[in-house]
N, C-alpha and C positions, 0 to 999 in steps of 0.2 A: 504494501499501502504506500501512494507517494505523498510524503508531506505539503501543503499547499504553499507552504513555505519555502519549500526546495526551488522556485521560480526565478526567488531572491538571491541564492546562493553565487559569488563572485568565484566567477574561474576564471583562472589565468590563460589567457590566449596565444602570449608571445611572452615568453621568460626571458628578461633582461634583466641585467646587473652592471650597477655605473659606479666605480669606487665602489665596491663593497656593500653599497644600497639596492635595496631591490624594487627596480622600477620596471616592473613586468606592466604589460597590458593584459588588461582585461575584460568581460564583456560589458561592466561599469561603464569604463572608460569608451570603449566602441560606442554607446548609448549614446554618452554625452557626446560627442563628437559627430554621431549622427542627427542628434538634435539642435546642437548648433550650423551645420550644413543647413538643416532643412527652414530654418529661420531666417539664416542669409540669405537663401535663394527664396524665401517667401518675400522678407522685406526688399532684394534686390526687383525680383520679376513684379512686383504691384506699382513699385517707384520707377521703373523704366518710361512712364510718359506722366510727366511731374505737369500739371496745370493746376490754374488759379481755383477753378471749382472742381476739385475733386469726384472722380465716379465712385462708384460702389467698391471698385480694388484697393485704390488709393487712400478713400476713407476707411478702409476694415485697418489699411496698415498704418496707418495716422494714428488712431486707436491704439492698436498693438504698440507702437514704437512709445504711444504718451504713458501709456500700462505699464 
């Protein structure tokens, strides 16, 4: 039987050691990088046509940015 908390287990994807410190790349770091990339892509895509009167996409981006 699987534990419901098992999905939150941090697993090492790439083991790295730098000057005696463990700086391994884990699934947690992967999802943090993916979240940043998706956010940057959305903000960049939404602001490609900057207008004085914003459309729906630009307005949603501005609300997100101000939040």
